[in-house]
N, CA and C of each residue as an Amber inpcrd file, in Angstrom:
protein
   333
  53.9960000  11.9300000 -20.5560000  54.2740000  11.7160000 -19.1590000
  54.0020000  10.2610000 -18.7590000  52.9370000   9.6780000 -19.2800000
  52.6380000   8.2980000 -18.9300000  53.6980000   7.3490000 -19.4610000
  54.4610000   7.8210000 -20.4150000  55.5320000   6.9860000 -20.9470000
  56.6440000   6.8160000 -19.9180000  56.8260000   7.7960000 -19.0220000
  57.8890000   7.7520000 -18.0310000  57.5070000   6.9390000 -16.8050000
  56.2020000   6.6250000 -16.6390000  55.7570000   5.8700000 -15.4740000
  55.9360000   4.3850000 -15.7190000  56.3310000   3.6810000 -14.6550000
  56.4590000   2.2270000 -14.7870000  55.0650000   1.5880000 -14.7280000
  55.0170000   0.3460000 -15.0610000  53.7360000  -0.3690000 -15.0410000
  53.1770000  -0.4030000 -13.6190000  54.0290000  -0.5940000 -12.6310000
  53.6080000  -0.6190000 -11.2400000  53.0060000   0.7150000 -10.8230000
  53.5970000   1.8160000 -11.2130000  53.0770000   3.1470000 -10.8730000
  51.7220000   3.3940000 -11.5310000  51.5860000   2.9470000 -12.7720000
  50.2960000   3.0950000 -13.4530000  49.2100000   2.2740000 -12.7600000
  49.5420000   1.0690000 -12.3310000  48.5700000   0.2270000 -11.6270000
  48.1660000   0.8500000 -10.2950000  49.1190000   1.5010000  -9.6150000
  48.7850000   2.1670000  -8.3570000  47.8500000   3.3470000  -8.5950000
  48.0460000   4.0650000  -9.6650000  47.1450000   5.1800000 -10.0190000
  45.7440000   4.6440000 -10.3120000  45.6690000   3.5630000 -11.0750000
  44.3700000   2.9490000 -11.3940000  43.6910000   2.4840000 -10.1100000
  44.4780000   1.8890000  -9.1840000  43.9140000   1.4230000  -7.9300000
  43.3650000   2.5870000  -7.1080000  44.0650000   3.6800000  -7.0380000
  43.5850000   4.8590000  -6.3090000  42.2750000   5.3600000  -6.9080000
  42.1900000   5.3710000  -8.2230000  40.9540000   5.8200000  -8.8820000
  39.8060000   4.8580000  -8.5550000  40.0900000   3.5630000  -8.5320000
  39.0520000   2.5840000  -8.2100000  38.5880000   2.7140000  -6.7630000
  39.5070000   2.9750000  -5.8430000  39.1340000   3.1870000  -4.4420000
  38.2430000   4.4110000  -4.3270000  38.5850000   5.4730000  -5.0620000
  37.7510000   6.6900000  -5.0730000  36.3560000   6.3650000  -5.5910000
  36.2560000   5.6400000  -6.6910000  34.9520000   5.2920000  -7.2630000
  34.1580000   4.3900000  -6.3150000  34.8340000   3.4580000  -5.6580000
  34.1600000   2.5770000  -4.7110000  33.5910000   3.3770000  -3.5390000
  34.3150000   4.3700000  -3.0700000  33.8180000   5.2350000  -2.0100000
  32.5770000   5.9920000  -2.4370000  32.5820000   6.5060000  -3.6620000
  31.3950000   7.2030000  -4.1830000  30.2110000   6.2540000  -4.2580000
  30.4660000   5.0350000  -4.7350000  29.3950000   4.0480000  -4.8410000
  28.8410000   3.7060000  -3.4640000  29.7170000   3.5040000  -2.4860000
  29.2580000   3.1900000  -1.1220000  28.4290000   4.3220000  -0.5330000
  28.8270000   5.5650000  -0.7680000  28.0550000   6.7020000  -0.2570000
  26.6760000   6.7620000  -0.9230000  26.6110000   6.5090000  -2.2190000
  25.3290000   6.5200000  -2.9310000  24.4180000   5.4170000  -2.4050000
  24.9740000   4.2370000  -2.1770000  24.1860000   3.1190000  -1.6380000
  23.6400000   3.4840000  -0.2630000  24.4780000   4.0820000   0.5890000
  24.0340000   4.4630000   1.9370000  22.9030000   5.4910000   1.8690000
  23.0050000   6.4600000   0.9730000  21.9490000   7.4660000   0.8260000
  20.6380000   6.8280000   0.3880000  20.7180000   5.9190000  -0.5950000
  19.5010000   5.2600000  -1.0820000  18.8760000   4.3720000  -0.0120000
  19.7110000   3.7070000   0.7860000  19.1730000   2.8780000   1.8690000
  18.4470000   3.7420000   2.9050000  18.9910000   4.9150000   3.2060000
  18.3250000   5.8180000   4.1400000  16.9930000   6.3070000   3.5880000
  16.9630000   6.6190000   2.2860000  15.7090000   7.0720000   1.6680000
  14.6590000   5.9750000   1.6940000  15.0630000   4.7300000   1.3880000
  14.1100000   3.6260000   1.4060000  13.6050000   3.3530000   2.8220000
  14.4820000   3.4420000   3.8100000  14.0620000   3.2270000   5.1960000
  13.0730000   4.3090000   5.6340000  13.3210000   5.5510000   5.2330000
  12.3930000   6.6350000   5.5760000  11.0500000   6.4250000   4.8890000
  11.0700000   5.9820000   3.6400000   9.8230000   5.7230000   2.9180000
   9.0610000   4.5720000   3.5650000   9.7650000   3.5470000   4.0180000
   9.1030000   2.4130000   4.6700000   8.4740000   2.8400000   5.9930000
   9.1680000   3.7070000   6.7590000   8.5910000   4.1940000   8.0110000
   7.3390000   5.0110000   7.7490000   7.3630000   5.8340000   6.7110000
   6.2000000   6.6520000   6.3640000   5.0360000   5.7670000   5.9430000
   5.3220000   4.7320000   5.1630000   4.2620000   3.8410000   4.6920000
   3.6180000   3.0970000   5.8540000   4.4020000   2.7490000   6.8720000
   3.8410000   2.0300000   8.0110000   2.9980000   2.9170000   8.9000000
   3.2820000   4.1970000   8.9370000   2.5630000   5.0740000   9.8470000
   1.2550000   5.5970000   9.2830000   1.0370000   5.4800000   7.9870000
  -0.2170000   5.9620000   7.4050000  -1.3480000   5.0050000   7.7480000
  -2.4720000   5.5050000   8.2040000  -3.5960000   4.6240000   8.5160000
  -4.2320000   4.1090000   7.2240000  -4.8710000   2.9550000   7.3030000
  -5.5420000   2.4440000   6.1100000  -6.7000000   3.3590000   5.7250000
  -7.0250000   3.4270000   4.4450000  -8.1340000   4.2870000   4.0440000
  -9.4480000   3.7770000   4.6330000 -10.2880000   4.6970000   4.9900000
 -11.5690000   4.3670000   5.6140000 -12.5270000   3.8150000   4.5490000
 -13.1180000   2.6830000   4.8300000 -14.0790000   2.0780000   3.9170000
 -15.4030000   2.8250000   4.0250000 -15.9070000   3.2580000   2.9130000
 -17.2230000   3.8800000   2.8780000 -18.2020000   2.8200000   2.3980000
 -19.0890000   2.4200000   3.2730000 -20.0190000   1.3450000   2.9560000
 -21.4480000   1.8410000   3.0620000 -22.3420000   1.0570000   2.4790000
 -23.7670000   1.3430000   2.5990000 -24.5060000   0.0110000   2.6480000
 -25.7120000   0.0710000   3.1070000 -26.5300000  -1.1310000   3.1880000
 -27.7700000  -0.9280000   2.3170000 -28.0290000  -1.8900000   1.4700000
 -29.1950000  -1.8240000   0.5810000 -30.3620000  -2.5310000   1.2540000
 -31.5010000  -1.8610000   1.2690000 -32.6490000  -2.4100000   1.9900000
 -33.6980000  -3.0510000   1.0910000 -33.7340000  -2.7280000  -0.1610000
 -34.7620000  -3.2970000  -1.0190000 -36.1270000  -2.7270000  -0.7000000
 -37.1750000  -3.5000000  -0.8910000 -38.5320000  -3.0070000  -0.6560000
 -38.8950000  -2.9890000   0.8250000 -38.2860000  -3.8380000   1.6120000
 -38.6000000  -3.9000000   3.0390000 -37.4130000  -3.3460000   3.8290000
 -37.5200000  -2.1350000   4.3490000 -36.3980000  -1.5190000   5.0700000
 -35.9350000  -2.3090000   6.2890000 -36.8250000  -3.0710000   6.8980000
 -36.4520000  -3.8300000   8.0870000 -35.5830000  -5.0410000   7.7470000
 -35.5450000  -5.4210000   6.4740000 -34.7820000  -6.6040000   6.0460000
 -33.7540000  -6.2070000   4.9900000 -32.5350000  -5.8530000   5.3980000
 -31.5170000  -5.4260000   4.4340000 -31.1150000  -6.5580000   3.5010000
 -30.8080000  -6.1850000   2.2690000 -30.4320000  -7.1690000   1.2570000
 -28.9460000  -7.5120000   1.2970000 -28.0950000  -6.4700000   1.2970000
 -26.6500000  -6.7120000   1.2300000 -25.8890000  -5.4730000   1.6770000
 -24.6230000  -5.7040000   2.0340000 -23.7050000  -4.6140000   2.3550000
 -22.8800000  -4.3340000   1.1010000 -22.7710000  -3.0630000   0.7360000
 -22.0450000  -2.6400000  -0.4690000 -21.0080000  -1.5880000  -0.1040000
 -20.0460000  -1.3800000  -0.9880000 -19.1990000  -0.1950000  -0.8670000
 -20.0080000   0.9740000  -1.4040000 -19.6420000   2.1700000  -1.0130000
 -20.4660000   3.3260000  -1.3660000 -20.4850000   3.6090000  -2.8670000
 -19.5040000   3.1230000  -3.6090000 -19.4750000   3.3910000  -5.0470000
 -19.9720000   2.2180000  -5.8910000 -20.5990000   1.2260000  -5.2640000
 -21.0840000   0.0570000  -5.9970000 -22.3380000   0.4120000  -6.7950000
 -22.3510000   0.0550000  -8.0480000 -23.5010000   0.3200000  -8.9040000
 -24.6500000  -0.6400000  -8.6730000 -24.4020000  -1.7350000  -7.9830000
 -25.4410000  -2.7350000  -7.7350000 -26.2390000  -2.4400000  -6.4640000
 -25.8970000  -1.3830000  -5.7450000 -26.5530000  -1.0930000  -4.4710000
 -28.0070000  -0.6770000  -4.6440000 -28.3320000  -0.0630000  -5.7280000
 -29.7050000   0.3820000  -5.9390000 -29.9630000   1.7410000  -5.3200000
 -31.2520000   2.1170000  -5.2820000 -31.6220000   3.4450000  -4.7840000
 -31.8610000   3.4650000  -3.2830000 -32.2940000   2.3720000  -2.7370000
 -32.6420000   2.3430000  -1.3130000 -31.4290000   1.9040000  -0.4860000
 -30.5920000   2.8610000  -0.1910000 -29.4020000   2.5670000   0.6070000
 -29.2720000   3.5860000   1.7240000 -28.5160000   3.2100000   2.7260000
 -28.1720000   4.1700000   3.7690000 -26.7020000   3.9460000   4.1160000
 -25.9870000   5.0470000   4.3720000 -24.5570000   4.9160000   4.6610000
 -24.3080000   4.2660000   6.0140000 -23.1480000   3.6730000   6.1500000
 -22.7570000   3.0590000   7.4170000 -21.2490000   3.1550000   7.5850000
 -20.7960000   3.0920000   8.8190000 -19.3610000   3.1740000   9.1070000
 -18.7080000   1.8150000   8.8710000 -17.4020000   1.8160000   8.9540000
 -16.6400000   0.5760000   8.7810000 -17.0300000  -0.4440000   9.8510000
 -17.1490000   0.0160000  11.0920000 -17.5150000  -0.8950000  12.1800000
 -18.9210000  -1.4530000  11.9840000 -19.8450000  -0.6070000  11.5510000
 -21.2160000  -1.0770000  11.3160000 -21.2490000  -2.1010000  10.1850000
 -20.4780000  -1.8630000   9.1310000 -20.4440000  -2.8090000   8.0090000
 -19.8510000  -4.1390000   8.4510000 -18.7940000  -4.0820000   9.2370000
 -18.1770000  -5.3060000   9.7370000 -19.1390000  -6.0840000  10.6200000
 -19.8330000  -5.3840000  11.4970000 -20.8050000  -6.0300000  12.3670000
 -21.9560000  -6.6280000  11.5560000 -22.4290000  -5.9150000  10.5340000
 -23.5380000  -6.4030000   9.7190000 -23.1720000  -7.7060000   9.0080000
 -21.9420000  -7.7800000   8.5040000 -21.5270000  -8.9820000   7.7740000
 -21.2380000 -10.1400000   8.7210000 -20.5190000  -9.8720000   9.8110000
 -20.0780000 -10.9670000  10.6780000 -21.1180000 -11.3920000  11.7040000
 -21.8110000 -10.4520000  12.3120000 -22.7300000 -10.8020000  13.3910000
 -24.1860000 -10.8740000  12.9570000 -24.6080000  -9.9390000  12.1160000
 -26.0220000  -9.8780000  11.7370000 -26.3610000 -10.7880000  10.5630000
 -25.3680000 -11.3420000   9.9070000 -25.6130000 -12.2830000   8.8180000
 -26.0770000 -11.6510000   7.5180000 -25.8450000 -10.3660000   7.3500000
 -26.2180000  -9.7060000   6.0960000 -25.1070000  -9.9950000   5.0830000
 -25.4580000 -10.5260000   3.9330000 -24.4040000 -10.9290000   2.9890000
 -23.7080000  -9.7250000   2.3460000 -22.4260000  -9.8690000   2.0510000
 -21.7280000  -8.8110000   1.3120000 -22.0700000  -8.9090000  -0.1670000
 -22.0000000  -7.8100000  -0.8520000 -22.2620000  -7.7930000  -2.2850000
 -21.2040000  -8.6310000  -3.0060000 -21.6250000  -9.5330000  -3.9030000
 -20.6350000 -10.3520000  -4.6060000 -19.8710000  -9.5790000  -5.6940000
 -20.2930000  -8.3640000  -5.9980000 -19.6420000  -7.5800000  -7.0500000
 -18.5800000  -6.6300000  -6.4960000 -18.9280000  -5.8680000  -5.4800000
 -17.9690000  -4.9000000  -4.9320000 -17.1460000  -5.4750000  -3.7910000
 -17.5550000  -6.5800000  -3.2120000 -16.8320000  -7.3170000  -2.1880000
 -16.3540000  -6.4570000  -1.0130000 -17.2650000  -5.8480000  -0.2420000
 -16.8250000  -5.0610000   0.9190000 -16.1760000  -5.9280000   1.9880000
 -16.4860000  -7.2290000   2.0080000 -15.8660000  -8.1050000   2.9940000
 -14.3600000  -8.2150000   2.7880000 -13.9010000  -8.1300000   1.5400000
 -12.4760000  -8.1690000   1.2660000 -11.7840000  -6.9400000   1.8430000
 -12.3740000  -5.7690000   1.6500000 -11.8110000  -4.5310000   2.1970000
 -11.8130000  -4.5330000   3.7200000 -12.7850000  -5.2240000   4.3150000
 -12.8830000  -5.2740000   5.7630000 -11.9770000  -6.3510000   6.3660000
 -11.4670000  -7.2580000   5.5590000 -10.6060000  -8.3150000   6.0540000
 -11.3670000  -9.5370000   6.5460000 -12.6120000  -9.6810000   6.1410000
 -13.4130000 -10.8350000   6.5390000 -13.1290000 -11.9590000   5.5510000
 -12.7800000 -13.1300000   6.0780000 -12.5090000 -14.2810000   5.1990000
 -13.7190000 -15.1470000   5.0370000
């Protein structure tokens, strides 16, 4: 049958097939763009994870040594938990240094 078709007719058939494939490609691109936009909206709406911090007091409880993250191995035994706001206040206003190993100031956004 293809022997009876002219070259022009064959090219028109190829063009129709290419238009069909281009339409499929455009639909796939549109679907993926919608999925990425939905994922980006979801990522923006999630709150940042809450920092779990503690303060190490050393031998003198009235004089804290450093602010640590709750999973820091350098915190020692004499620690007490604190909220994110308390940790931020301790580092910025009270002058208590952050631990140089676990770096809670980085998690808090303190430069």
